[in-house]
N, C-alpha and C positions, 0 to 999 in steps of 0.2 A: 314280817319285817325284812326289808331288803338288805342282804349282806353281800360283801364283795371283797376283793383283794387290792391292797394298797402297797405301793413300794416305799413312799416317804411323804411326809407332810412337814413343811418348814416355811419360814418367812424369809423372803429374799428380794433381790432387785431384778426386775425383768431385764433380760439381756438381749432379747431378740425382738424384731418387728417394730410396729408403730408405737408400742407402749414402753420402749426401752427406757430404763432409768426409773420406772415407776415401782414403788414398793408393793409387793403382792404376797399373799399366802399361796403357796404352791401345793396342790394336791396331786401327787403323781400316782396314777392308778397302774396296777400291774397287768401285764399282758399286752402283746402286740401281734398283729396279723402280718407284719412285714419284718424283714431283716436287712435294713439298709447298711451298706458298707461303712458309712460314716457315722453310724449311731453312736452318740456319746452318753447314752444311758442304757447300756446293755443289761444291767441288772434288773431293769424294769420290763424286760421282754417276756418274762414268764412269771406267773403267780408263785409265791413262796409262802411258807407257813409263818413268816414274820415280816414286819416292816419297821422302819425307823421313824421316829417323830421327835421334832425339836421341842424342848421344854420351855425355853425362853426365846422370844422373837429375836432372830438375828445372832444368837449366841452360839449356835451349832452344838448345843449340849444335848445331843441325841440320846434317846433311849430306845430300846428294842421292845416291841410289843407283838402280840399274836394276831395273825390273820386267821379267818376273815373277820371283819367287823361290820357293824351296821352303818347305814347312811347317817343315822342320827349321831352315832359316835364320831364319824368323820366331820360332820358339821360342827359338833361341839369342839373338837380339836382345832378346827380352822378359826372358830370364833375366839378361842383362847389366845391364838397367835396373831390376832388381827392388829395390823398397823396399816392404815389406809382403808380403802373401800373395795379392793379388787381381789378376787380369787382366780387363780389360773388352774383350770382343770386340764391336766396334761398326762403324759405317760412315758413310755409305752404308747398305747393308743386308747384313749378313754372310751371310745365307742365299741371296743371289744366287750366291755361291760356296760352296755347301753342302759339297761334298767337301773343299775346301781348308780351310774353317772347322772341319770335324769333325776333320781330321788335326791342325791346330794345337792344338785343344782337347785332343785325346788326348795329345799330347806334353807340353803344359803341365800337364795333370792328373798325369801320371807324375812331373813335377818338383815336385809338391807345391803347385801353385797352386790357389786357388779360381777358378773360371771364371764370369764373369757375361756372359750374352748380352743385349746391348741390340738390340732388334729392332722393326721396324714391325709385326710380327704379321700380315702379309698372305700369308705363304707356308707354310701349315700342312703341306703335303706334304713340305717340305724339313726340317722340324723333327726327325723321328724319328732321322735319321742322326747328328745332333750331340748329341741330348739325353742319351745315356749319359755324356757327358763334361762336362756342364754342371751347376753347382751352383745358380745363380740365374738366373732369367729376368726381365728387365725389358721388358715388352711395351707398346708404344704402341697406343692406339686412335686412329685417324685420323678425326676428325670432318670432314665435307665443308666445313663453314663455315670451318674453320681451314686446311685443306690446299688448298682449291679443287680437290679431286680427287673421285674416286668414293666411294660409300658402301661401306665394306669390313667392315661389322659381321658379316656372315655368315662371312667368312674369319677375322675376329678370334675369333669364337666357336669355330670349328674349331681354331684355333691354341691358344686358352686351354684347351680340353678336353684337348689333348695335353700342354701345358706344366704342367698342374696337378700332375703327379708330382714337380715340382721346387719349390723356394722361389720363388714367382712373385708379382710385383706388376704393376700396370697404371698407366700414365701417360696422361693426356689433356691436350693443350695447349689452352688456352682463349684466345679473342680476344673483342673487343667484339661480334663478330657471332655468337658461339656462341648457339644457341637452347637453351632449357631442355628442349624436347622431344627434340632429338637427344642431349643429354647424358643425360637420364633413360633413353632407349632403350639407350644404352651401359651405363648402370648396371644396368638390368634384365637385360641379357645377362650381365654379370659375376655378378650375384646368382643367375642360373639355373645357373651353373657352381659357384660357391661364394661365399656372402655374406661369408666371412672373408678373401677376397683383398683385400689393401690397394690402395687407389686413391690415386694422387697427382695432384692438379690443379695444372697448371703454367701460370700466366699467361704468355702469349707475351712474349718479349723483343723490344723494338723497336717496330715500327709497330702501332698499333691494339690496345693491350692492353685487357683488361676493366677496369672500375672496381672499386674495393674493395667496393662494395656488391653488385655482380654476383657477385663471387667468394664473398663471405660467404653470399649467398642460395643459390648453387649448392652450396656445401659443406653447408649445412644440409639441403637437399633430398636430397643424396646420402647423408647420414648417416641418413636415414629408411629406407634400403635396405641399406647396407653397414656393417660393423663399424668399419672404419678408413678415413677419408678425410682426407688431409693436403694442405695447400697449401704447395708448395715451389717457389720460383722457380729460375731457372738461377743457382745460387750461384757457379759458376765465373766467370760473366760479371761478377758483382758484385765478385769478388776480383781480377779482371784475369788470370785463369788461362785457358789454352787449353781 
């Protein structure tokens, strides 16, 4: 029986990307291979001996339960919180626990859920195991200026080439320190895979956001290379949602 570590399970409103506003069950797995400067879920970066789970959909009546737990238990919790048809498998980074994430996705798919994988796109070798059970891939491109981390563009390209068999979109977090050169390098990589892949530009929430004029200029330049470039902030933060 596959067991793994969870950070939290709850029902909420998707606040990022192309499915913004949609009601989803969020399964946040614990553990991440990156340490992005703008991370807004730092408690999910490492596995712990407990996780929190909502008891009533949308009521935020969390209780604390023990880790690890089985994929069957996770799927049962998600089904109990079901409103709508989509589960977001997020983190942390779900593919740090690729076997566990794949089993959860398989079980939920059998129950009629649509599965969206929210991923940092840096672990291409872990993607094939879970991909047969995934409907939608929302992949981040991590710009070094925003993450204060390494350049992952080559890994992102390998990941995107594998994810293209699904409904895929790409998100890039922008800060005031984002350079046009690094952004356009990322855009060029997306274009080399498929210029029709939607790109979401997300101004960072909190410290050091880009100016409106920066975002407008970047969007215009990206649209010279890609068919769809949207600017979408973290709407769940604006609504006061988790």
